[in-house]
C-alpha positions as a LaTeX table, in Angstrom:
\begin{tabular}{lrrr}
\hline
Residue & $x$ (\AA) & $y$ (\AA) & $z$ (\AA) \\
\hline
Met1 & $-27.84$ & 15.01 & 26.37 \\
Asn2 & $-24.47$ & 13.31 & 26.90 \\
Asn3 & $-22.85$ & 14.53 & 30.11 \\
Arg4 & $-20.32$ & 11.68 & 30.35 \\
Ile5 & $-16.62$ & 12.64 & 30.57 \\
Ser6 & $-14.29$ & 11.22 & 27.93 \\
Thr7 & $-11.48$ & 9.14 & 29.44 \\
Gln8 & $-9.57$ & 8.05 & 26.34 \\
Asn9 & $-9.76$ & 8.21 & 22.56 \\
Glu10 & $-10.00$ & 4.45 & 22.05 \\
Pro11 & $-12.17$ & 1.65 & 23.40 \\
Tyr12 & $-11.60$ & $-0.40$ & 26.53 \\
Arg13 & $-11.46$ & $-4.05$ & 25.48 \\
Ile14 & $-12.82$ & $-6.12$ & 28.36 \\
Asp15 & $-13.76$ & $-9.78$ & 28.79 \\
Val16 & $-17.31$ & $-10.01$ & 30.16 \\
Glu17 & $-19.41$ & $-12.91$ & 31.43 \\
Ala18 & $-22.93$ & $-13.70$ & 30.25 \\
Gly19 & $-25.60$ & $-12.38$ & 32.60 \\
Gln20 & $-23.13$ & $-10.28$ & 34.62 \\
Ala21 & $-23.95$ & $-6.61$ & 35.23 \\
Tyr22 & $-21.21$ & $-4.02$ & 34.76 \\
Phe23 & $-21.44$ & $-0.37$ & 35.80 \\
Leu24 & $-19.48$ & 2.05 & 33.63 \\
Cys25 & $-18.03$ & 5.33 & 34.88 \\
Ala26 & $-19.62$ & 8.56 & 33.61 \\
Cys27 & $-17.66$ & 11.10 & 35.68 \\
Gly28 & $-14.24$ & 10.12 & 34.30 \\
Lys29 & $-12.65$ & 10.04 & 37.78 \\
Ser30 & $-12.92$ & 6.35 & 38.69 \\
Ser31 & $-9.71$ & 4.58 & 39.68 \\
Lys32 & $-11.12$ & 1.45 & 37.99 \\
Leu33 & $-11.88$ & 2.81 & 34.49 \\
Pro34 & $-13.92$ & 2.03 & 32.56 \\
Phe35 & $-15.88$ & 0.83 & 35.57 \\
Cys36 & $-17.49$ & 2.93 & 38.28 \\
Asp37 & $-15.87$ & 3.00 & 41.73 \\
Gly38 & $-18.41$ & 5.39 & 43.30 \\
Thr39 & $-16.27$ & 8.52 & 42.89 \\
His40 & $-19.27$ & 10.30 & 41.32 \\
Lys41 & $-21.25$ & 10.26 & 44.58 \\
Gly42 & $-22.49$ & 13.75 & 45.41 \\
Ser43 & $-22.38$ & 14.82 & 41.75 \\
Asp44 & $-24.93$ & 14.79 & 38.94 \\
Phe45 & $-23.23$ & 11.81 & 37.27 \\
Thr46 & $-24.63$ & 8.29 & 37.34 \\
Pro47 & $-22.98$ & 5.12 & 36.05 \\
Thr48 & $-24.31$ & 3.27 & 33.04 \\
Lys49 & $-25.42$ & $-0.32$ & 33.63 \\
Tyr50 & $-24.47$ & $-2.93$ & 31.02 \\
Val51 & $-25.58$ & $-6.57$ & 31.24 \\
Ala52 & $-23.54$ & $-8.95$ & 29.10 \\
Glu53 & $-25.66$ & $-11.06$ & 26.78 \\
Lys54 & $-22.85$ & $-13.58$ & 26.28 \\
Thr55 & $-19.36$ & $-14.35$ & 27.51 \\
Ala56 & $-17.03$ & $-12.53$ & 25.14 \\
Met57 & $-14.64$ & $-9.63$ & 24.76 \\
Val58 & $-16.46$ & $-6.34$ & 24.24 \\
Ala59 & $-15.17$ & $-2.89$ & 23.37 \\
Phe60 & $-16.57$ & $-0.34$ & 25.83 \\
Cys61 & $-16.54$ & 3.25 & 24.58 \\
Gly62 & $-13.73$ & 5.42 & 25.96 \\
Cys63 & $-14.58$ & 8.68 & 24.16 \\
Gln64 & $-18.16$ & 8.66 & 25.53 \\
Gln65 & $-19.59$ & 9.71 & 22.15 \\
Ser66 & $-20.63$ & 6.33 & 20.69 \\
Gly67 & $-24.07$ & 6.13 & 19.14 \\
Asn68 & $-24.17$ & 2.58 & 20.55 \\
Tyr69 & $-23.04$ & 3.54 & 24.08 \\
Pro70 & $-21.78$ & 1.88 & 26.22 \\
Leu71 & $-20.25$ & $-0.11$ & 23.37 \\
Cys72 & $-17.75$ & 1.42 & 20.97 \\
Asp73 & $-19.00$ & 2.17 & 17.44 \\
Gly74 & $-15.77$ & 3.74 & 16.15 \\
Thr75 & $-16.86$ & 7.35 & 16.70 \\
His76 & $-13.51$ & 8.05 & 18.42 \\
Arg77 & $-11.84$ & 7.82 & 15.00 \\
Thr78 & $-13.70$ & 10.96 & 13.89 \\
Leu79 & $-12.88$ & 13.09 & 16.94 \\
Asn80 & $-10.00$ & 15.55 & 17.05 \\
Asp81 & $-7.29$ & 15.04 & 19.64 \\
Asn82 & $-7.04$ & 18.03 & 21.95 \\
\hline
\end{tabular}
């Protein structure tokens, strides 16, 4: 079950470094989106860990519905704006 909170209807394009771990926000309240800042503490949310395989720009999912989460797969294009 996906209990992550959508933060935007497009990906976050971020430069990552090979071997570096990144923790992505699931609660939608981080001040450092798309990354976790610990705001979820005391809730049922937990961040998602992503380890970069290579140094490159990646597109992290903003809609939280990607079938390839935490990476964007374009699912946001099929969602209705509310």
